[in-house]
LODOMI-637636 format. One record per residue: z, y, x of N, C-alpha, C in turn; residue in one letter. Coordinates in steps of 0.1 Angstrom, whole numbers, plus 5000, padded with zeros to 4 digits. Example, Ala and Ser with C-alpha at 12.3 -4.5 7.8 and 13.67 -1.06 7.14 Angstrom:
507849435132507849555123507849675132a507149785128507149895137507950005129s
end
This chain:
500049895008500350034999500150165011m501050135021501150235026499950255037k498950155040498050165050496550225035t496750195029495750265016495850385013h497150445012497450585013496850695024f497450625037497050695048495950675048i495050585047493350565051492950675041l493350695029492850785017493050915023g494450975031494651085031493751155044v493551065052492751085064491251135063l491051025054489651045054489151155042l490251205035490051285021490051425031s490751445039491151585047489951565056i489351475063487951475076486951545063c487051475048485751505043485951665038s486951715037487151875032486951935042l487351895057487551975066485851985076s485351895071484351865080483151875073l482551865061481451835055481451935044s482252075046481652155035480552235034q479652215048478652295045477252195034e476552275027475652205021474352145024c473752095030472752015037471951915028r470752015019470051955013468551845022e468351915035467451885039467551705042q466151665040465851525044465051495056l465851385065465051415082464551275080l463251275081462051205084462251095095e461550985097462450895105463150905116d464650935107465850955118466550835113v467150745120467950655115469550645119d470550705108471950745111472450615114f472150555127472950385129474250385125s474650265120476450225119477050305111g478150295107478750395098478950315086s478150195078477850165070479350135062d479150205049480250165036479950075027i478950065020477950015010476950015009q476149925004474349915005474549874989t473350004986473249994972471449964970v471049944960469449964961469050114946i468150114956467050224949466050274948s465350314941463950344942463150434950p463850514954463450664960464650684971d464450824982465450854987465850944980v465251044970466051124961466951084954d466850964947468050864940469050844946h468850774965469850714972470750874974c470350994975470951064980471851134972q471751114956472651134946473151024946q473050904948473950774946475150854957l474950874970475550884982476651024974c476151094969476751224966477751154949t477651054947478751024933479950954944q479450854951480250774959481650854966h482650794964483750934964483750924979p483450824987483350825003482450845013a481150865008479850875013479551045018c479351025033479351185036477451175041l477051065046475251035048474950945045f473550905049473050815041471550765046f470950635049469750615053469350535047t467850565040466950475030466250415036y465350295033464650215036463650195027l462250235025461350255015460650155009p460050174998458650084998458050005007a457650085019457050085031457250005041e458749965036459349955051458749805055w458849785066458049665071459049595086t459649605085460749545101461549465094q461549425082462649335077462249355059d463149265053463049265040463949365032n464449425034465449545033465049675028r463749645020462949745012464049815002n463849954997464450004987466149984991f466749985002467849985005468450135008f469750115002470150275008471550235011c471850315023472750275027473550395030l474550385025475550445020476850475034l477050585037477850575055478750655053k479950635062480950765062481450765077s482050845087482950845095484150955094s485050915103486250985105485951135109s484851195117484351275123483351385111s482851335101482151335091480851385096g480551325104479151325111478551205114e477451155115476451065121476851055129p477450915139477650885152476650845162e475150835155474250775163473050825154v472350915159470550925153469750885163k469550775158467950695164466550725156t465650745165464350775160463550625157p463450605141463150445136462250535123v460550465130459650515120459850445106q459450525097459950455084460850465077g461850525079463150555076464050715070v464150725065464550895061466050885058t466750985064468551015065468751145060s470151135052470051245047472151295048g472251375042473551405034474151405021f474951365019475651405007475451555001s474851544988475051684983476451734976l477951674978478851724973479651854977k479551924988479652074990478552144983p477752114978476352154969476952194956c477852174952478052154938477152114927r476751974928475851934922476051864911p475151844899475151824885475951674885d477151624878477551504877476651404869p475751444861474851424852473451424857r472951394868471551434872470551434868p469351504866467951464860467351354867c466551294863465951184868464951144868l463851264870462151274860461551204863p461551144876459951084882459850924874r458450884877458150754870457550704883m457750604883457550484894456650364893y455350394894454250344893454450214902p453950084897454149964910455549894913g456449974907457649934905458549874894l459349754897460149664887461249704888d462449734876463449744877463849604869f463749514879464349374869465849374865p466149304855467649274855467949374843g469449354840469749414829469249494815a468349434811467249394798468649404786d468449464775469049464766467849464751y466849474755466249564745464549524748r463949504741462149514747461649544733a460849584732459749654726458549684731l457349714717455849734724455749884721f455149944731454750134731453350134736t453050214734451450274735451450314752e452050304758452150404774453150414776d453950424792454650444798455350564795a455150674787455850804783456250754771e455750674762456350644747457550544751e457750454763458650414766459850434771c459550574779460650664783461350724774r460050774759461250834750461650774744r461350604742462350514737463750524742a463550504760464750484763465950634763c464850744765465950854760466350854750t465750824738466450844726467350744723q467450634729468650514724469650554735d470550614729472150614739472350524746p472250424746472550304757471350264769a470750294763469350264775469450424786c469350334799469450434814468550424822q467550294819466550304824465350214820f464150204823463350084814462150054824f461049944821460449914829459349864817t458249964821457049914807455649804819f455349724807454249654817452749694808l452249784821450449834814449749734809n448749794803447549704802446849634816k446549514818446149454828447549384835g448349394825449549314834449449134828f449749064835449448914836450748864833t451148794824450148704810450048854804p448648864799448448974791449048984777e449448874778450048914761451448984761n451849014773452949094779452349244779f451149294781451149384781451749474771s451649624774452249704767453949684764y454349614768455849594765456849654774k458049724765458449834771460349774772c460549724782461949684784463249764785h464249824777465149904779466649854787l467249914793467649814804469349894803k470449874805471549924807472349894821f472850044823474150094832475150134831s476250144835477950204830477550344827w478050464822477850604824479350644820v480050524818481450594820482050534830v482950614837483650524853484350424846p484650324856485150184857485950204866t487050144864488250144877488650034886l488850094901488650014912489549894906p490749934912492149854912493149914902i493449834894494949884885496049804888v496849874893498149824897499649894891e500849834893501749904888502649924903r503050054905503550074915504850204912k506150174917506750264912506750414918a506850544917506750664918505450704917g504650644911503050694910502850734894l502250814893501750874880499750834882v499350754869497850794870497450804859s496250894859495450904846494050974845g493551024834492051044836492051214834f490851244842490151394834490351394820s490551494815490251554798488451564797k487751554808486451554810485951424807n486851324807486151214811485051164799a484051094805482851094797483450974787e482951024773482750884764481350914756t481350764751480350714745479550794735t480950814727480450914714480651024710q480651104722480751284722479951334712g480551444702479651514695479551454681g479851304680479951254666481151284654k480851264646482451254637483251164641p484751214642485751134642486051074636v486550954640486950814632488350814639c489350704632490250644636490350554650q489450454646489050354655490250234655g489150114650489950014643490749944658k491949894658492949824666493949714662l494049624666494749534663496049494672f497449554668498449514676498649394678l499149334689499749184694498849084691n497249134688496449054683495748984696t494748884694494348824704492948794696n491548834701490548804696489748684706i489448584699489348454707487948444709t486848534706485248504710485348494723e483948484729483948454742483848574749e483548594758484448714771482448734779n482048854774481048884784481248974793v481949004794482449054806484249114814l484749064818486249124818486249234830v486749354826486849464833488249524839l488949624843490149744842489849794836l491249824828491249944818492449974819a492850114813494250164814495250154804a494450124793494750134779493950054769s494750044757493649994746492350074744p492750224742491850314738491050354750g490950324763490350324773489150174768h489650064766489149964768487949954758c488750084746487550054734486450134739q486850244750485350314751484450254760n485050164769484450074778483650004769l484249914757483449844745482349934739c482350014737481550124727480650164737s480750164753479850204761478950054763a479149984760478249824766477649774753h475949784755475149754747475249624737t476349474743476449394733477749384729v478649434735479849444732480549474717c480949334709481049324695482949384694t483549294703484749314699485449354714s486649354716487549354727488749304726f489649274738490949204737491549324750t492449384750493049424761494449384765f494649304776495649234778496849364794v498149424786498749504792499049474803s499949344804500449294820499449314833d498149274827497249264838495849374837s496349484825495249574826493949514822f494249404820492249324816491949384802n490549414803489949484794488949324789c488849264780487949134777486749214766q485649224773484649274761483749134756l483849134745483549014737481949044732k481148914728480548924720480348764710v480148824699480148724686479048744675n478448634675477648634659477948584649s479448524650480148434640481148504630g482148424622483248514624484048544635p484948654628485848694639487048624637m487848564651489048464650489748564651i491248554646492548654652493548584652l494148624666495448524667496648584669q497848584663498848674668499448594683v499448734693499948734706500148864709k501448814714502148954721501449004731a501949134736501349244748499949214747g498949194738497449234738497149324726v496449404728495549454717494449424716t493849404701492449374701491949524691s490549494694489549594682488049604683g487649684679486349714675485549814685l484249844686483649934695483450024685p483350164687482850284680481650314684a480750284672479150344676478750454672r479450484657478650604653479450724647f481150694658481950794659482850824668c483350914670484050944682485750914680q486250814680487450704680488750844686p489350814683490550874689490950874702d490551004713491050964727491451034733n492751014725494151094733494650974740s494050874748494350824760494050834770w493050954768492551074783493651094789v494351154783495651254780496751204786n496951064784497951004787498851004805v499651024807500051004825500950894822a500350784832500550634829501750654842l502750634838503950644846504150484853e504050514868504350344875503150254874g501950384876500650294872499650384885v499050264889498050304904496750284902h495750404904494350354902493750414916f494450214924493850244940492750264941r492150324952490650354958489950454947g489150484955487950584950488250704953n489350734960489850904966488050954971d488351054967486951164973487651324979f488951344977489951424981491151434978r492251474978493351524980494051684982n494851674974495951824978497351794973e498051854977499351904971499551964958l500051904950500451984939501851954936t502752004923504052034921504551904912d503351804906503651744896502651674888d502851564882501651524876500951604867a501251684860500851784852499851844858a500351914871499251984879498351894883s498551824887497451694895496451674887c496851654872495851634860495051754859q495451874857494951994856493952004870r494252004882493351964894492351904890t492751784884491251704880490551774872c490851834862490251884847489251984855n489952054865489052174869488052124881e487952014883486851934894485651854886d484351914883483451814877483451704887a483751684891483551554903484551434897n485751484893487251424891487051334880c486951214884487251124866488551104862q489351064872490650994874491551034881f492651024884493451064896494850954897y495550984907496550944907497551054920t498751094911500051144917500951084923y501451114935502551034942503951134941v504951104935505851144927506751214941k507751324937508351384951509251264955p510151134949510651054957510150934960d509150934960508250814968508850794980f508550644982509250564993508550615010s507250665009506650675019506650845015d507250925023507651075024506251135030s505451085040504551165041503251165031s503051115020502451135012503051184996i504251244997504651294992504051394981r504151414967503351524959501651544963r501251434971499851414972499051414956r498051464952497351424944496251364942c495351284944494051194946493451204937f492251314941491251254932490051164934l489451144921488850974922487650974915k486750914915485450914909485050774910r483750714902483050624904481650654900a480550574907479050634903479250594889i478250694880478250664871476650704866t475750774876474550794874473550664871m472550654864471650544861471550494876p471450334877471250304890470650124887a469550114888469049944885469349874898p470049724887470349634901469649584912p468049584908467449574919465649634920r465049644924463749744927462749634933v461649614925460549514932459449574930t458149534940456949574938456249514929k456049524917455049434909453649564904v452649444905451149564900451549584886d450749684881450449694864451949734859n453249774866453949824859454649974863v455250044852455650174856457250164852v457950204860459750194857460050374852s461350434852461650514854463150544846g463650674841465050674838464950724827f466150744818465950834805466251014807q465851074800465751224800466751264798l467651214793468951314782469551434793r469751364805470151454815469351564817n467951564816467251704818466851764805c467851774799467551834784468352004788l
end
């Protein structure tokens, strides 16, 4: 525990003191060798830069494009960080592009991604398919469907030909998911009041919860959540979730899928419920400060604050902050007392894979461009 916090403090202080300059330029044929913290998949270098910007620890990156031939790491976006805040090695390498996080540039937390990608498939994450006349109409279908984050359209000429004009709508998380949730005395955790919810702007509803009740249907996915309300928000954001069960002891949020009868069982310590598709349920869970709870990881900066309420206000005022953990004045490690750790997760659309395929076009929804 102490090691994780001290590392977070050091990285955050380094990020604040050494990465204040806004550097938007891209460096062609330059590799920032080493310092990798994570590899993600990205269709182009601009998308890769946005992923680095949203990653809490990424300070710079190197991107390997579709044309990369030295190995099979096409479309690899190598996210990087260092204690100095600068690339430790810069190597001339033909075909790669490197750059820096846009965190100091006050970026839009929901970037517009208008580019189309002819010849690229975003395989996986499908939840619905329909036929449209062209890629633009497929993109309009994705933009108008709140669950759709990106798409792949099969052009005329695609083989087998009976799949031509097919539009595949695809899902990725737009609400933040928590890294690790654990109980720890002397800590307080919570969310920004601006936390993304899936039904914002829709009529308010109560939201159906079943206390001390388990739903026995099959789990489609198990995530970590802070509360039943948070779990309901995750279920509402998922395309196929029909119900959920939240287990308070483990913070497990069990997202379920069911096409038959709903079977309820009495079970202490769990809360079940239904997603909100067409209304905005009670979001009071966003304002609750969770005593003795630690949202471990995903720090992007920290500062001293007087109390947990001040920490939440600090998170509210930072457009990049999604959740936080505050260290109380009586915490066992005196070096981090009264520290407010601001945290975030990547929520921009990101395909799980990108491959080169003839006669297809892929792209992203345009809701963020309005």
